[in-house]
mmCIF file of the N, C-alpha and C atoms, coordinates in Angstrom:
data_MODEL
# 
_entry.id   MODEL 
# 
loop_
_atom_site.group_PDB 
_atom_site.id 
_atom_site.type_symbol 
_atom_site.label_atom_id 
_atom_site.label_alt_id 
_atom_site.label_comp_id 
_atom_site.label_asym_id 
_atom_site.label_entity_id 
_atom_site.label_seq_id 
_atom_site.pdbx_PDB_ins_code 
_atom_site.Cartn_x 
_atom_site.Cartn_y 
_atom_site.Cartn_z 
_atom_site.occupancy 
_atom_site.B_iso_or_equiv 
_atom_site.pdbx_formal_charge 
_atom_site.auth_seq_id 
_atom_site.auth_comp_id 
_atom_site.auth_asym_id 
_atom_site.auth_atom_id 
_atom_site.pdbx_PDB_model_num 
ATOM 1   N N  . MET A 1 1  ? 96.955  89.308  91.390  1.00 0.00 ? 1  MET A N  1 
ATOM 2   C CA . MET A 1 1  ? 96.335  88.422  92.287  1.00 0.00 ? 1  MET A CA 1 
ATOM 3   C C  . MET A 1 1  ? 96.251  88.893  93.556  1.00 0.00 ? 1  MET A C  1 
ATOM 4   N N  . CYS A 1 2  ? 95.098  88.583  94.234  1.00 0.00 ? 2  CYS A N  1 
ATOM 5   C CA . CYS A 1 2  ? 94.729  89.193  95.506  1.00 0.00 ? 2  CYS A CA 1 
ATOM 6   C C  . CYS A 1 2  ? 94.662  88.070  96.520  1.00 0.00 ? 2  CYS A C  1 
ATOM 7   N N  . SER A 1 3  ? 95.145  88.102  97.698  1.00 0.00 ? 3  SER A N  1 
ATOM 8   C CA . SER A 1 3  ? 94.855  86.982  98.728  1.00 0.00 ? 3  SER A CA 1 
ATOM 9   C C  . SER A 1 3  ? 94.545  87.777  100.065 1.00 0.00 ? 3  SER A C  1 
ATOM 10  N N  . THR A 1 4  ? 93.481  87.203  100.645 1.00 0.00 ? 4  THR A N  1 
ATOM 11  C CA . THR A 1 4  ? 93.107  87.785  101.970 1.00 0.00 ? 4  THR A CA 1 
ATOM 12  C C  . THR A 1 4  ? 93.247  86.772  102.940 1.00 0.00 ? 4  THR A C  1 
ATOM 13  N N  . ILE A 1 5  ? 93.899  87.134  104.047 1.00 0.00 ? 5  ILE A N  1 
ATOM 14  C CA . ILE A 1 5  ? 94.255  86.143  105.170 1.00 0.00 ? 5  ILE A CA 1 
ATOM 15  C C  . ILE A 1 5  ? 93.647  86.794  106.427 1.00 0.00 ? 5  ILE A C  1 
ATOM 16  N N  . LYS A 1 6  ? 92.911  86.008  107.123 1.00 0.00 ? 6  LYS A N  1 
ATOM 17  C CA . LYS A 1 6  ? 92.372  86.441  108.449 1.00 0.00 ? 6  LYS A CA 1 
ATOM 18  C C  . LYS A 1 6  ? 93.069  85.589  109.373 1.00 0.00 ? 6  LYS A C  1 
ATOM 19  N N  . GLN A 1 7  ? 93.647  86.340  110.400 1.00 0.00 ? 7  GLN A N  1 
ATOM 20  C CA . GLN A 1 7  ? 94.422  85.769  111.505 1.00 0.00 ? 7  GLN A CA 1 
ATOM 21  C C  . GLN A 1 7  ? 93.972  86.416  112.780 1.00 0.00 ? 7  GLN A C  1 
ATOM 22  N N  . GLY A 1 8  ? 93.667  85.811  113.695 1.00 0.00 ? 8  GLY A N  1 
ATOM 23  C CA . GLY A 1 8  ? 93.356  86.337  115.024 1.00 0.00 ? 8  GLY A CA 1 
ATOM 24  C C  . GLY A 1 8  ? 92.566  87.615  115.060 1.00 0.00 ? 8  GLY A C  1 
ATOM 25  N N  . GLY A 1 9  ? 91.553  87.551  114.198 1.00 0.00 ? 9  GLY A N  1 
ATOM 26  C CA . GLY A 1 9  ? 90.541  88.762  114.126 1.00 0.00 ? 9  GLY A CA 1 
ATOM 27  C C  . GLY A 1 9  ? 91.012  89.865  113.158 1.00 0.00 ? 9  GLY A C  1 
ATOM 28  N N  . PHE A 1 10 ? 92.174  89.695  112.541 1.00 0.00 ? 10 PHE A N  1 
ATOM 29  C CA . PHE A 1 10 ? 92.794  90.688  111.670 1.00 0.00 ? 10 PHE A CA 1 
ATOM 30  C C  . PHE A 1 10 ? 92.647  90.165  110.285 1.00 0.00 ? 10 PHE A C  1 
ATOM 31  N N  . THR A 1 11 ? 92.201  90.998  109.360 1.00 0.00 ? 11 THR A N  1 
ATOM 32  C CA . THR A 1 11 ? 92.086  90.625  108.033 1.00 0.00 ? 11 THR A CA 1 
ATOM 33  C C  . THR A 1 11 ? 93.131  91.443  107.214 1.00 0.00 ? 11 THR A C  1 
ATOM 34  N N  . MET A 1 12 ? 94.006  90.805  106.458 1.00 0.00 ? 12 MET A N  1 
ATOM 35  C CA . MET A 1 12 ? 95.002  91.397  105.672 1.00 0.00 ? 12 MET A CA 1 
ATOM 36  C C  . MET A 1 12 ? 94.780  91.162  104.280 1.00 0.00 ? 12 MET A C  1 
ATOM 37  N N  . ASP A 1 13 ? 94.720  92.092  103.436 1.00 0.00 ? 13 ASP A N  1 
ATOM 38  C CA . ASP A 1 13 ? 94.690  91.899  101.993 1.00 0.00 ? 13 ASP A CA 1 
ATOM 39  C C  . ASP A 1 13 ? 96.145  92.052  101.473 1.00 0.00 ? 13 ASP A C  1 
ATOM 40  N N  . HIS A 1 14 ? 96.663  91.065  100.998 1.00 0.00 ? 14 HIS A N  1 
ATOM 41  C CA . HIS A 1 14 ? 98.116  90.925  100.538 1.00 0.00 ? 14 HIS A CA 1 
ATOM 42  C C  . HIS A 1 14 ? 98.257  91.298  99.095  1.00 0.00 ? 14 HIS A C  1 
ATOM 43  N N  . THR A 1 15 ? 97.782  92.582  98.760  1.00 0.00 ? 15 THR A N  1 
ATOM 44  C CA . THR A 1 15 ? 97.880  93.090  97.499  1.00 0.00 ? 15 THR A CA 1 
ATOM 45  C C  . THR A 1 15 ? 99.016  94.207  97.569  1.00 0.00 ? 15 THR A C  1 
ATOM 46  N N  . LYS A 1 16 ? 99.418  94.780  96.430  1.00 0.00 ? 16 LYS A N  1 
ATOM 47  C CA . LYS A 1 16 ? 100.201 96.018  96.499  1.00 0.00 ? 16 LYS A CA 1 
ATOM 48  C C  . LYS A 1 16 ? 99.451  97.106  97.085  1.00 0.00 ? 16 LYS A C  1 
ATOM 49  N N  . PHE A 1 17 ? 100.030 98.094  97.743  1.00 0.00 ? 17 PHE A N  1 
ATOM 50  C CA . PHE A 1 17 ? 99.261  99.178  98.266  1.00 0.00 ? 17 PHE A CA 1 
ATOM 51  C C  . PHE A 1 17 ? 100.145 100.407 98.142  1.00 0.00 ? 17 PHE A C  1 
ATOM 52  N N  . LYS A 1 18 ? 99.482  101.568 98.262  1.00 0.00 ? 18 LYS A N  1 
ATOM 53  C CA . LYS A 1 18 ? 100.229 102.825 98.073  1.00 0.00 ? 18 LYS A CA 1 
ATOM 54  C C  . LYS A 1 18 ? 100.746 103.172 99.480  1.00 0.00 ? 18 LYS A C  1 
ATOM 55  N N  . ALA A 1 19 ? 102.016 103.743 99.469  1.00 0.00 ? 19 ALA A N  1 
ATOM 56  C CA . ALA A 1 19 ? 102.606 104.294 100.661 1.00 0.00 ? 19 ALA A CA 1 
ATOM 57  C C  . ALA A 1 19 ? 101.773 105.435 101.018 1.00 0.00 ? 19 ALA A C  1 
ATOM 58  N N  . GLY A 1 20 ? 101.841 105.799 102.346 1.00 0.00 ? 20 GLY A N  1 
ATOM 59  C CA . GLY A 1 20 ? 100.955 106.957 102.879 1.00 0.00 ? 20 GLY A CA 1 
ATOM 60  C C  . GLY A 1 20 ? 100.251 106.446 103.963 1.00 0.00 ? 20 GLY A C  1 
ATOM 61  N N  . SER A 1 21 ? 98.986  106.945 104.015 1.00 0.00 ? 21 SER A N  1 
ATOM 62  C CA . SER A 1 21 ? 98.092  106.643 105.074 1.00 0.00 ? 21 SER A CA 1 
ATOM 63  C C  . SER A 1 21 ? 97.722  105.148 105.267 1.00 0.00 ? 21 SER A C  1 
ATOM 64  N N  . GLU A 1 22 ? 97.644  104.529 103.991 1.00 0.00 ? 22 GLU A N  1 
ATOM 65  C CA . GLU A 1 22 ? 97.275  102.971 103.985 1.00 0.00 ? 22 GLU A CA 1 
ATOM 66  C C  . GLU A 1 22 ? 98.463  102.318 104.567 1.00 0.00 ? 22 GLU A C  1 
ATOM 67  N N  . LEU A 1 23 ? 99.623  102.630 104.307 1.00 0.00 ? 23 LEU A N  1 
ATOM 68  C CA . LEU A 1 23 ? 100.787 101.875 104.818 1.00 0.00 ? 23 LEU A CA 1 
ATOM 69  C C  . LEU A 1 23 ? 101.002 102.173 106.292 1.00 0.00 ? 23 LEU A C  1 
ATOM 70  N N  . ARG A 1 24 ? 100.607 103.301 106.742 1.00 0.00 ? 24 ARG A N  1 
ATOM 71  C CA . ARG A 1 24 ? 100.727 103.670 108.139 1.00 0.00 ? 24 ARG A CA 1 
ATOM 72  C C  . ARG A 1 24 ? 99.695  102.796 108.918 1.00 0.00 ? 24 ARG A C  1 
ATOM 73  N N  . GLU A 1 25 ? 98.494  102.713 108.429 1.00 0.00 ? 25 GLU A N  1 
ATOM 74  C CA . GLU A 1 25 ? 97.394  101.923 108.984 1.00 0.00 ? 25 GLU A CA 1 
ATOM 75  C C  . GLU A 1 25 ? 97.821  100.401 109.030 1.00 0.00 ? 25 GLU A C  1 
ATOM 76  N N  . ARG A 1 26 ? 98.416  99.963  108.058 1.00 0.00 ? 26 ARG A N  1 
ATOM 77  C CA . ARG A 1 26 ? 98.825  98.575  108.041 1.00 0.00 ? 26 ARG A CA 1 
ATOM 78  C C  . ARG A 1 26 ? 100.044 98.305  109.081 1.00 0.00 ? 26 ARG A C  1 
ATOM 79  N N  . VAL A 1 27 ? 100.911 99.217  109.220 1.00 0.00 ? 27 VAL A N  1 
ATOM 80  C CA . VAL A 1 27 ? 101.970 99.144  110.083 1.00 0.00 ? 27 VAL A CA 1 
ATOM 81  C C  . VAL A 1 27 ? 101.327 99.146  111.552 1.00 0.00 ? 27 VAL A C  1 
ATOM 82  N N  . LEU A 1 28 ? 100.412 99.968  111.817 1.00 0.00 ? 28 LEU A N  1 
ATOM 83  C CA . LEU A 1 28 ? 99.813  99.911  113.215 1.00 0.00 ? 28 LEU A CA 1 
ATOM 84  C C  . LEU A 1 28 ? 99.036  98.613  113.418 1.00 0.00 ? 28 LEU A C  1 
ATOM 85  N N  . LEU A 1 29 ? 98.301  98.126  112.312 1.00 0.00 ? 29 LEU A N  1 
ATOM 86  C CA . LEU A 1 29 ? 97.582  96.869  112.623 1.00 0.00 ? 29 LEU A CA 1 
ATOM 87  C C  . LEU A 1 29 ? 98.330  95.677  112.848 1.00 0.00 ? 29 LEU A C  1 
ATOM 88  N N  . VAL A 1 30 ? 99.457  95.589  112.030 1.00 0.00 ? 30 VAL A N  1 
ATOM 89  C CA . VAL A 1 30 ? 100.340 94.358  112.073 1.00 0.00 ? 30 VAL A CA 1 
ATOM 90  C C  . VAL A 1 30 ? 101.101 94.540  113.370 1.00 0.00 ? 30 VAL A C  1 
ATOM 91  N N  . ALA A 1 31 ? 101.719 95.622  113.688 1.00 0.00 ? 31 ALA A N  1 
ATOM 92  C CA . ALA A 1 31 ? 102.484 95.742  114.827 1.00 0.00 ? 31 ALA A CA 1 
ATOM 93  C C  . ALA A 1 31 ? 101.673 95.518  116.169 1.00 0.00 ? 31 ALA A C  1 
ATOM 94  N N  . GLY A 1 32 ? 100.511 96.033  116.167 1.00 0.00 ? 32 GLY A N  1 
ATOM 95  C CA . GLY A 1 32 ? 99.503  95.659  117.304 1.00 0.00 ? 32 GLY A CA 1 
ATOM 96  C C  . GLY A 1 32 ? 99.389  94.209  117.459 1.00 0.00 ? 32 GLY A C  1 
ATOM 97  N N  . ARG A 1 33 ? 99.255  93.535  116.422 1.00 0.00 ? 33 ARG A N  1 
ATOM 98  C CA . ARG A 1 33 ? 98.992  92.168  116.598 1.00 0.00 ? 33 ARG A CA 1 
ATOM 99  C C  . ARG A 1 33 ? 100.238 91.410  116.985 1.00 0.00 ? 33 ARG A C  1 
ATOM 100 N N  . LEU A 1 34 ? 101.428 91.774  116.413 1.00 0.00 ? 34 LEU A N  1 
ATOM 101 C CA . LEU A 1 34 ? 102.614 91.059  116.755 1.00 0.00 ? 34 LEU A CA 1 
ATOM 102 C C  . LEU A 1 34 ? 103.132 91.318  118.165 1.00 0.00 ? 34 LEU A C  1 
ATOM 103 N N  . PHE A 1 35 ? 102.873 92.660  118.632 1.00 0.00 ? 35 PHE A N  1 
ATOM 104 C CA . PHE A 1 35 ? 103.293 93.010  119.989 1.00 0.00 ? 35 PHE A CA 1 
ATOM 105 C C  . PHE A 1 35 ? 102.433 92.157  120.898 1.00 0.00 ? 35 PHE A C  1 
ATOM 106 N N  . THR A 1 36 ? 101.064 91.941  120.610 1.00 0.00 ? 36 THR A N  1 
ATOM 107 C CA . THR A 1 36 ? 100.164 91.244  121.396 1.00 0.00 ? 36 THR A CA 1 
ATOM 108 C C  . THR A 1 36 ? 100.585 89.784  121.505 1.00 0.00 ? 36 THR A C  1 
ATOM 109 N N  . GLU A 1 37 ? 100.884 89.173  120.317 1.00 0.00 ? 37 GLU A N  1 
ATOM 110 C CA . GLU A 1 37 ? 101.287 87.803  120.241 1.00 0.00 ? 37 GLU A CA 1 
ATOM 111 C C  . GLU A 1 37 ? 102.559 87.489  120.809 1.00 0.00 ? 37 GLU A C  1 
ATOM 112 N N  . GLY A 1 38 ? 103.640 88.224  120.610 1.00 0.00 ? 38 GLY A N  1 
ATOM 113 C CA . GLY A 1 38 ? 104.896 87.903  120.941 1.00 0.00 ? 38 GLY A CA 1 
ATOM 114 C C  . GLY A 1 38 ? 105.648 88.690  121.955 1.00 0.00 ? 38 GLY A C  1 
ATOM 115 N N  . GLY A 1 39 ? 105.021 89.813  122.361 1.00 0.00 ? 39 GLY A N  1 
ATOM 116 C CA . GLY A 1 39 ? 105.459 90.751  123.354 1.00 0.00 ? 39 GLY A CA 1 
ATOM 117 C C  . GLY A 1 39 ? 106.413 91.770  122.624 1.00 0.00 ? 39 GLY A C  1 
ATOM 118 N N  . TYR A 1 40 ? 106.385 93.071  123.142 1.00 0.00 ? 40 TYR A N  1 
ATOM 119 C CA . TYR A 1 40 ? 107.197 94.134  122.497 1.00 0.00 ? 40 TYR A CA 1 
ATOM 120 C C  . TYR A 1 40 ? 108.620 93.791  122.365 1.00 0.00 ? 40 TYR A C  1 
ATOM 121 N N  . PRO A 1 41 ? 109.486 93.298  123.330 1.00 0.00 ? 41 PRO A N  1 
ATOM 122 C CA . PRO A 1 41 ? 110.834 93.048  123.148 1.00 0.00 ? 41 PRO A CA 1 
ATOM 123 C C  . PRO A 1 41 ? 111.102 92.077  122.063 1.00 0.00 ? 41 PRO A C  1 
ATOM 124 N N  . ASN A 1 42 ? 110.134 91.188  121.715 1.00 0.00 ? 42 ASN A N  1 
ATOM 125 C CA . ASN A 1 42 ? 110.504 90.133  120.625 1.00 0.00 ? 42 ASN A CA 1 
ATOM 126 C C  . ASN A 1 42 ? 110.060 90.318  119.338 1.00 0.00 ? 42 ASN A C  1 
ATOM 127 N N  . VAL A 1 43 ? 109.633 91.632  119.014 1.00 0.00 ? 43 VAL A N  1 
ATOM 128 C CA . VAL A 1 43 ? 109.285 91.966  117.699 1.00 0.00 ? 43 VAL A CA 1 
ATOM 129 C C  . VAL A 1 43 ? 110.141 93.085  117.288 1.00 0.00 ? 43 VAL A C  1 
ATOM 130 N N  . SER A 1 44 ? 110.693 93.020  116.090 1.00 0.00 ? 44 SER A N  1 
ATOM 131 C CA . SER A 1 44 ? 111.559 93.952  115.393 1.00 0.00 ? 44 SER A CA 1 
ATOM 132 C C  . SER A 1 44 ? 110.885 94.707  114.383 1.00 0.00 ? 44 SER A C  1 
ATOM 133 N N  . MET A 1 45 ? 111.381 95.872  114.018 1.00 0.00 ? 45 MET A N  1 
ATOM 134 C CA . MET A 1 45 ? 110.847 96.634  112.856 1.00 0.00 ? 45 MET A CA 1 
ATOM 135 C C  . MET A 1 45 ? 110.983 95.841  111.585 1.00 0.00 ? 45 MET A C  1 
ATOM 136 N N  . ARG A 1 46 ? 112.062 95.045  111.471 1.00 0.00 ? 46 ARG A N  1 
ATOM 137 C CA . ARG A 1 46 ? 112.238 94.188  110.301 1.00 0.00 ? 46 ARG A CA 1 
ATOM 138 C C  . ARG A 1 46 ? 111.100 93.144  110.111 1.00 0.00 ? 46 ARG A C  1 
ATOM 139 N N  . ARG A 1 47 ? 110.760 92.481  111.255 1.00 0.00 ? 47 ARG A N  1 
ATOM 140 C CA . ARG A 1 47 ? 109.646 91.506  111.285 1.00 0.00 ? 47 ARG A CA 1 
ATOM 141 C C  . ARG A 1 47 ? 108.345 92.156  110.829 1.00 0.00 ? 47 ARG A C  1 
ATOM 142 N N  . ILE A 1 48 ? 108.083 93.352  111.379 1.00 0.00 ? 48 ILE A N  1 
ATOM 143 C CA . ILE A 1 48 ? 106.784 94.097  111.058 1.00 0.00 ? 48 ILE A CA 1 
ATOM 144 C C  . ILE A 1 48 ? 106.772 94.306  109.517 1.00 0.00 ? 48 ILE A C  1 
ATOM 145 N N  . ALA A 1 49 ? 107.885 94.799  109.069 1.00 0.00 ? 49 ALA A N  1 
ATOM 146 C CA . ALA A 1 49 ? 108.051 95.097  107.628 1.00 0.00 ? 49 ALA A CA 1 
ATOM 147 C C  . ALA A 1 49 ? 107.768 93.853  106.759 1.00 0.00 ? 49 ALA A C  1 
ATOM 148 N N  . SER A 1 50 ? 108.415 92.693  107.237 1.00 0.00 ? 50 SER A N  1 
ATOM 149 C CA . SER A 1 50 ? 108.271 91.502  106.502 1.00 0.00 ? 50 SER A CA 1 
ATOM 150 C C  . SER A 1 50 ? 106.899 91.038  106.404 1.00 0.00 ? 50 SER A C  1 
ATOM 151 N N  . GLU A 1 51 ? 106.190 91.125  107.599 1.00 0.00 ? 51 GLU A N  1 
ATOM 152 C CA . GLU A 1 51 ? 104.783 90.702  107.648 1.00 0.00 ? 51 GLU A CA 1 
ATOM 153 C C  . GLU A 1 51 ? 103.912 91.540  106.694 1.00 0.00 ? 51 GLU A C  1 
ATOM 154 N N  . ILE A 1 52 ? 104.248 92.830  106.601 1.00 0.00 ? 52 ILE A N  1 
ATOM 155 C CA . ILE A 1 52 ? 103.360 93.753  105.782 1.00 0.00 ? 52 ILE A CA 1 
ATOM 156 C C  . ILE A 1 52 ? 103.683 93.517  104.268 1.00 0.00 ? 52 ILE A C  1 
ATOM 157 N N  . GLY A 1 53 ? 105.044 93.197  103.953 1.00 0.00 ? 53 GLY A N  1 
ATOM 158 C CA . GLY A 1 53 ? 105.490 93.146  102.572 1.00 0.00 ? 53 GLY A CA 1 
ATOM 159 C C  . GLY A 1 53 ? 106.009 94.488  102.093 1.00 0.00 ? 53 GLY A C  1 
ATOM 160 N N  . CYS A 1 54 ? 106.590 95.362  103.041 1.00 0.00 ? 54 CYS A N  1 
ATOM 161 C CA . CYS A 1 54 ? 107.200 96.586  102.613 1.00 0.00 ? 54 CYS A CA 1 
ATOM 162 C C  . CYS A 1 54 ? 108.648 96.559  103.214 1.00 0.00 ? 54 CYS A C  1 
ATOM 163 N N  . SER A 1 55 ? 109.346 97.546  102.688 1.00 0.00 ? 55 SER A N  1 
ATOM 164 C CA . SER A 1 55 ? 110.790 97.706  103.230 1.00 0.00 ? 55 SER A CA 1 
ATOM 165 C C  . SER A 1 55 ? 110.676 98.488  104.488 1.00 0.00 ? 55 SER A C  1 
ATOM 166 N N  . GLN A 1 56 ? 111.836 98.159  105.341 1.00 0.00 ? 56 GLN A N  1 
ATOM 167 C CA . GLN A 1 56 ? 111.837 98.956  106.664 1.00 0.00 ? 56 GLN A CA 1 
ATOM 168 C C  . GLN A 1 56 ? 111.935 100.435 106.398 1.00 0.00 ? 56 GLN A C  1 
ATOM 169 N N  . MET A 1 57 ? 112.588 100.826 105.377 1.00 0.00 ? 57 MET A N  1 
ATOM 170 C CA . MET A 1 57 ? 112.744 102.197 105.095 1.00 0.00 ? 57 MET A CA 1 
ATOM 171 C C  . MET A 1 57 ? 111.271 102.931 104.997 1.00 0.00 ? 57 MET A C  1 
ATOM 172 N N  . ALA A 1 58 ? 110.398 102.203 104.328 1.00 0.00 ? 58 ALA A N  1 
ATOM 173 C CA . ALA A 1 58 ? 109.032 102.724 104.014 1.00 0.00 ? 58 ALA A CA 1 
ATOM 174 C C  . ALA A 1 58 ? 108.354 102.976 105.387 1.00 0.00 ? 58 ALA A C  1 
ATOM 175 N N  . MET A 1 59 ? 108.513 102.042 106.336 1.00 0.00 ? 59 MET A N  1 
ATOM 176 C CA . MET A 1 59 ? 107.966 102.058 107.725 1.00 0.00 ? 59 MET A CA 1 
ATOM 177 C C  . MET A 1 59 ? 108.591 103.403 108.408 1.00 0.00 ? 59 MET A C  1 
ATOM 178 N N  . TYR A 1 60 ? 109.860 103.609 108.251 1.00 0.00 ? 60 TYR A N  1 
ATOM 179 C CA . TYR A 1 60 ? 110.600 104.621 108.962 1.00 0.00 ? 60 TYR A CA 1 
ATOM 180 C C  . TYR A 1 60 ? 110.194 105.967 108.572 1.00 0.00 ? 60 TYR A C  1 
ATOM 181 N N  . ARG A 1 61 ? 109.479 106.081 107.450 1.00 0.00 ? 61 ARG A N  1 
ATOM 182 C CA . ARG A 1 61 ? 108.881 107.344 106.921 1.00 0.00 ? 61 ARG A CA 1 
ATOM 183 C C  . ARG A 1 61 ? 107.739 107.817 107.951 1.00 0.00 ? 61 ARG A C  1 
ATOM 184 N N  . HIS A 1 62 ? 107.162 106.840 108.473 1.00 0.00 ? 62 HIS A N  1 
ATOM 185 C CA . HIS A 1 62 ? 105.994 107.040 109.369 1.00 0.00 ? 62 HIS A CA 1 
ATOM 186 C C  . HIS A 1 62 ? 106.355 107.001 110.851 1.00 0.00 ? 62 HIS A C  1 
ATOM 187 N N  . PHE A 1 63 ? 107.284 106.046 111.211 1.00 0.00 ? 63 PHE A N  1 
ATOM 188 C CA . PHE A 1 63 ? 107.642 105.881 112.648 1.00 0.00 ? 63 PHE A CA 1 
ATOM 189 C C  . PHE A 1 63 ? 109.176 105.772 112.615 1.00 0.00 ? 63 PHE A C  1 
ATOM 190 N N  . PRO A 1 64 ? 109.803 106.656 113.411 1.00 0.00 ? 64 PRO A N  1 
ATOM 191 C CA . PRO A 1 64 ? 111.292 106.706 113.395 1.00 0.00 ? 64 PRO A CA 1 
ATOM 192 C C  . PRO A 1 64 ? 111.887 105.556 114.090 1.00 0.00 ? 64 PRO A C  1 
ATOM 193 N N  . ASP A 1 65 ? 111.201 104.851 114.958 1.00 0.00 ? 65 ASP A N  1 
ATOM 194 C CA . ASP A 1 65 ? 111.677 103.700 115.645 1.00 0.00 ? 65 ASP A CA 1 
ATOM 195 C C  . ASP A 1 65 ? 110.411 102.839 116.320 1.00 0.00 ? 65 ASP A C  1 
ATOM 196 N N  . LYS A 1 66 ? 110.870 101.807 116.886 1.00 0.00 ? 66 LYS A N  1 
ATOM 197 C CA . LYS A 1 66 ? 109.822 100.878 117.499 1.00 0.00 ? 66 LYS A CA 1 
ATOM 198 C C  . LYS A 1 66 ? 109.131 101.548 118.642 1.00 0.00 ? 66 LYS A C  1 
ATOM 199 N N  . GLU A 1 67 ? 109.845 102.399 119.382 1.00 0.00 ? 67 GLU A N  1 
ATOM 200 C CA . GLU A 1 67 ? 109.167 103.078 120.524 1.00 0.00 ? 67 GLU A CA 1 
ATOM 201 C C  . GLU A 1 67 ? 108.117 104.029 120.021 1.00 0.00 ? 67 GLU A C  1 
ATOM 202 N N  . ALA A 1 68 ? 108.413 104.738 118.912 1.00 0.00 ? 68 ALA A N  1 
ATOM 203 C CA . ALA A 1 68 ? 107.473 105.738 118.561 1.00 0.00 ? 68 ALA A CA 1 
ATOM 204 C C  . ALA A 1 68 ? 106.215 104.992 118.020 1.00 0.00 ? 68 ALA A C  1 
ATOM 205 N N  . LEU A 1 69 ? 106.410 103.846 117.323 1.00 0.00 ? 69 LEU A N  1 
ATOM 206 C CA . LEU A 1 69 ? 105.310 103.029 116.926 1.00 0.00 ? 69 LEU A CA 1 
ATOM 207 C C  . LEU A 1 69 ? 104.380 102.592 118.063 1.00 0.00 ? 69 LEU A C  1 
ATOM 208 N N  . MET A 1 70 ? 105.098 102.034 119.116 1.00 0.00 ? 70 MET A N  1 
ATOM 209 C CA . MET A 1 70 ? 104.364 101.645 120.321 1.00 0.00 ? 70 MET A CA 1 
ATOM 210 C C  . MET A 1 70 ? 103.591 102.904 121.051 1.00 0.00 ? 70 MET A C  1 
ATOM 211 N N  . GLN A 1 71 ? 104.187 104.038 121.042 1.00 0.00 ? 71 GLN A N  1 
ATOM 212 C CA . GLN A 1 71 ? 103.524 105.181 121.502 1.00 0.00 ? 71 GLN A CA 1 
ATOM 213 C C  . GLN A 1 71 ? 102.213 105.576 120.750 1.00 0.00 ? 71 GLN A C  1 
ATOM 214 N N  . GLN A 1 72 ? 102.334 105.345 119.314 1.00 0.00 ? 72 GLN A N  1 
ATOM 215 C CA . GLN A 1 72 ? 101.164 105.662 118.558 1.00 0.00 ? 72 GLN A CA 1 
ATOM 216 C C  . GLN A 1 72 ? 100.052 104.656 118.923 1.00 0.00 ? 72 GLN A C  1 
ATOM 217 N N  . LEU A 1 73 ? 100.464 103.393 118.925 1.00 0.00 ? 73 LEU A N  1 
ATOM 218 C CA . LEU A 1 73 ? 99.487  102.428 119.352 1.00 0.00 ? 73 LEU A CA 1 
ATOM 219 C C  . LEU A 1 73 ? 98.802  102.662 120.723 1.00 0.00 ? 73 LEU A C  1 
ATOM 220 N N  . CYS A 1 74 ? 99.565  103.191 121.719 1.00 0.00 ? 74 CYS A N  1 
ATOM 221 C CA . CYS A 1 74 ? 98.946  103.506 122.981 1.00 0.00 ? 74 CYS A CA 1 
ATOM 222 C C  . CYS A 1 74 ? 97.968  104.711 122.757 1.00 0.00 ? 74 CYS A C  1 
ATOM 223 N N  . ILE A 1 75 ? 98.485  105.780 122.102 1.00 0.00 ? 75 ILE A N  1 
ATOM 224 C CA . ILE A 1 75 ? 97.649  106.953 121.914 1.00 0.00 ? 75 ILE A CA 1 
ATOM 225 C C  . ILE A 1 75 ? 96.197  106.484 121.279 1.00 0.00 ? 75 ILE A C  1 
ATOM 226 N N  . ASP A 1 76 ? 96.277  105.637 120.146 1.00 0.00 ? 76 ASP A N  1 
ATOM 227 C CA . ASP A 1 76 ? 95.143  105.158 119.491 1.00 0.00 ? 76 ASP A CA 1 
ATOM 228 C C  . ASP A 1 76 ? 94.268  104.513 120.422 1.00 0.00 ? 76 ASP A C  1 
ATOM 229 N N  . LEU A 1 77 ? 94.749  103.643 121.218 1.00 0.00 ? 77 LEU A N  1 
ATOM 230 C CA . LEU A 1 77 ? 94.047  102.830 122.159 1.00 0.00 ? 77 LEU A CA 1 
ATOM 231 C C  . LEU A 1 77 ? 93.266  103.711 123.215 1.00 0.00 ? 77 LEU A C  1 
ATOM 232 N N  . TYR A 1 78 ? 93.951  104.834 123.625 1.00 0.00 ? 78 TYR A N  1 
ATOM 233 C CA . TYR A 1 78 ? 93.306  105.607 124.715 1.00 0.00 ? 78 TYR A CA 1 
ATOM 234 C C  . TYR A 1 78 ? 92.358  106.597 124.047 1.00 0.00 ? 78 TYR A C  1 
ATOM 235 N N  . GLU A 1 79 ? 92.352  106.833 122.747 1.00 0.00 ? 79 GLU A N  1 
ATOM 236 C CA . GLU A 1 79 ? 91.543  107.642 122.105 1.00 0.00 ? 79 GLU A CA 1 
ATOM 237 C C  . GLU A 1 79 ? 90.293  106.949 121.777 1.00 0.00 ? 79 GLU A C  1 
# 
């Protein structure tokens, strides 16, 4: 079963997905939205993982911590 949710200009397809670049892109997309909505200090890696539907450990393969995730968002923004 596939469900697509559109929130705040972001479209998320809540189906199973492969780890790798697809997971990395979802982490960046969801983290960017959550940081914008709630502020950086109020968003945890656990919350991001929960929104995506993956484990925290899966996210840590791509980003060692929340600061590294935010740095990548900033790099992407300026590129």
